[in-house]
C-alpha atoms as one frame of an Amber mdcrd trajectory, in Angstrom:
protein
  27.515  29.948 -23.264  24.175  31.412 -23.936  22.923  34.714 -22.405  20.935
  33.146 -20.065  23.615  30.635 -18.594  25.438  33.607 -18.208  22.996  35.935
 -16.315  22.552  32.590 -14.103  26.349  32.532 -13.530  26.782  36.467 -12.540
  23.775  35.967 -10.264  25.195  32.698  -8.485  28.446  34.924  -7.801  26.578
  37.594  -6.231  25.273  35.488  -4.140  27.937  33.840  -3.113  30.072  36.996
  -2.497  26.860  38.465  -0.508  27.684  35.218   1.557  31.140  35.645   1.973
  30.628  39.015   3.044  28.304  37.678   5.911  31.094  35.676   6.956  33.254
  38.537   7.226  31.175  39.948   9.365  30.868  36.829  11.550  34.655  36.204
  11.780  35.352  39.956  12.742  32.962  39.011  15.260  34.740  35.809  16.676
  37.550  37.562  16.473  36.489  40.816  18.312  34.932  38.010  21.191  38.059
  36.127  21.607  39.945  39.690  22.259  37.287  40.934  24.494  40.071  40.978
  27.251  40.742  44.620  26.297  37.573  45.527  28.129  37.298  46.807  31.730
  37.070  43.949  34.247  33.577  45.631  35.268  32.558  45.031  32.337  33.762
  41.683  31.238  31.797  40.489  34.411  28.311  41.328  32.879  26.167  38.868
  31.772  25.213  41.564  28.549  29.275  41.791  27.818  29.950  39.251  25.286
  26.468  40.452  23.243  26.919  43.666  23.278  30.253  43.501  21.971  29.560
  41.161  19.198  26.695  43.107  17.922  28.672  46.182  18.088  31.139  44.314
  16.006  28.744  43.151  13.767  26.363  46.798  12.735  29.764  48.322  12.354
  31.466  46.313  10.134  28.696  45.986   7.931  27.950  49.859   8.227  31.333
  49.908   6.920  31.346  47.275   4.319  28.040  49.257   3.002  29.709  52.567
   2.639  32.551  50.932   1.219  30.368  49.155  -1.524  27.884  51.747  -1.844
  30.436  54.365  -2.326  28.925  56.170   0.535  25.533  56.041  -0.587  23.973
  53.634   1.662  20.439  54.468   1.271  20.081  51.463  -1.498  20.798  49.416
   1.384  17.865  50.357   3.320  19.114  53.493   5.274  16.004  55.701   4.332
  12.828  56.222   5.459  11.167  54.193   2.754   7.151  54.653   2.810   3.785
  52.854   2.881   4.764  51.108   6.140   1.411  48.452   7.344   2.403  48.562
  11.085  -0.115  46.252  12.351   0.992  43.766   9.861   4.267  43.820  10.787
   3.798  43.956  14.607   1.412  41.201  14.224   3.406  38.770  11.944   6.521
  39.610  14.479   4.653  38.850  17.689   2.829  35.411  15.690   6.043  34.163
  14.596   7.621  34.761  18.226   5.022  33.163  19.904   4.692  29.839  18.260
   8.130  29.819  18.195   7.875  29.756  21.959   5.240  27.396  22.062   6.957
  24.832  19.722  10.691  25.307  22.165   8.032  24.528  25.531   7.131  21.250
  24.821  10.637  19.982  22.967  12.675  17.593  26.105  15.518  20.108  26.034
  13.480  23.130  26.278  15.300  26.558  25.993  18.740  24.992  27.389  21.611
  27.847  26.883  19.143  29.760  23.919  18.517  32.873  26.223  21.244  34.932
  28.263  21.007  35.323  32.052  19.736  38.872  31.332  17.203  40.698  33.505
  13.961  42.152  31.943  15.866  45.795  31.544  18.825  44.206  29.843  16.831
  42.218  27.460  14.759  45.170  26.465  18.159  47.177  25.481  20.574  44.120
  24.669  17.784  41.932  22.934  14.584  43.452  21.842  16.526  46.686  20.643
  20.140  46.253  20.087  20.282  42.988  18.568  17.160  43.808  16.378  19.135
  46.711  14.944  22.537  45.255  14.568  21.187  41.684  13.045  19.103  43.466
  10.643  22.094  45.473   9.672  23.845  43.037   8.719  21.093  40.740   7.363
  18.465  42.996   5.214  21.082  45.915   4.828  24.610  44.556   4.085  23.247
  41.037   2.311  19.730  41.766   1.076  20.818  45.037  -0.010  23.901  43.525
  -2.176  21.518  41.256  -3.736  18.973  44.410  -4.847  19.924  43.853  -8.285
  18.572  40.222  -8.114  15.292  41.210  -7.236  14.053  39.876 -10.128  14.473
  36.415  -9.174  12.554  34.464  -6.821   9.318  32.345  -6.257   5.394  32.992
  -5.683   3.944  30.992  -2.653   0.015  31.371  -2.463   0.070  34.621  -4.589
   3.006  35.991  -2.485   6.216  36.797  -4.236   9.210  36.199  -2.442  12.768
  37.728  -4.328  15.891  35.714  -3.939  17.709  38.980  -1.842  14.700  37.936
   0.366  15.298  34.457   0.572  19.151  34.557   0.804  18.709  36.974   4.100
  16.539  35.148   5.624  18.134  32.053   5.455  21.638  33.783   6.282  19.860
  34.885   9.066  18.387  31.677  10.072  21.537  29.676   9.766  23.413  32.305
  12.027  21.493  31.021  15.150  23.657  27.911  14.781  26.692  29.371  16.330
  24.777  28.600  19.628  25.697  24.936  19.586  28.990  25.947  20.598  27.785
  27.886  23.600  26.524  24.466  24.679  22.769  24.512  23.220  21.035  21.519
  22.658  20.504  20.700  18.823  16.881  20.453  18.535  15.995  23.509  20.215
  19.037  25.348  18.144  17.472  23.745  14.659  13.632  25.331  15.670  15.257
  28.389  16.174  17.145  28.335  12.639  13.328  27.582  11.215  11.922  30.183
  12.818  14.531  32.803  12.548  14.697  32.117   8.643  10.661  32.362   8.800
  10.694  35.946  10.500  13.566  36.851   7.981  11.405  36.176   5.342   8.977
  38.412   7.081  11.429  41.154   7.947  12.901  40.890   4.288   9.749  41.313
   2.433   8.729  44.282   4.617  11.926  45.876   4.132  11.768  45.235  -0.129
   8.343  46.442   0.064   9.557  49.601   1.654  13.251  50.253   0.660  13.967
  50.934   4.320  15.301  48.750   7.282  12.796  50.280   9.657  10.096  47.629
   9.234  12.425  44.967   9.285  13.743  46.074  12.688  10.107  46.173  13.815
   9.268  42.460  12.719  12.191  41.539  14.350  12.088  43.577  17.495   8.225
  42.246  17.997   9.261  38.569  17.210  11.837  38.625  19.716   9.033  40.578
  22.102   6.693  37.507  20.956   9.011  34.732  22.064  10.198  36.165  25.155
   6.829  37.132  26.706   5.253  33.970  25.514   8.330  32.132  27.086   7.543
  33.762  30.215   4.255  32.358  30.226   5.323  28.558  29.903   7.845  29.504
  33.004
């Protein structure tokens, strides 16, 4: 076996391990939700309880894995301030992606059936814009993309923009995570559209995460993607 083939196999193996780590987190989330009867009845009755529980399990298990794999040095997984933030670009890119998604969703015959929880505005801000954005970024751009950082030399170039393998894998995992909405009764077509746009948002978030070395830009992109989609959805009723 040549050295190039050997490196290719090592890269493929690392990608596989990263995906398995992601599935470990998702399985723990599923178990936590199924065992949610340990929560007080007053909390279980709230529309945000399941989302809060699942995202708490998400960031907690992801962080434990990061600390274990990095031997207590999570900075390489994005837990640092980084630098050279392009704030305007991050905000505009996130907002634009969310708005385009909402526009396309609005013209679909199934609409946004079961895609959005029945939250108040305050609950949406806390549990979707903030908590979900942070939790999902710790998993996708933190654990998965961080684990794949040694493969950053591999990737593709699109219109002079270079997208590394860690960015692409993290974004694709992030997009495919949303297929879980099908188990809640959501219509297939809106979910598939969401998968595509979540992947695009993930590529943008992952690119800024890689450029700065920090999770903060990825969280900003993700958060404003959620804000853009929500506000544009309100405009369309």
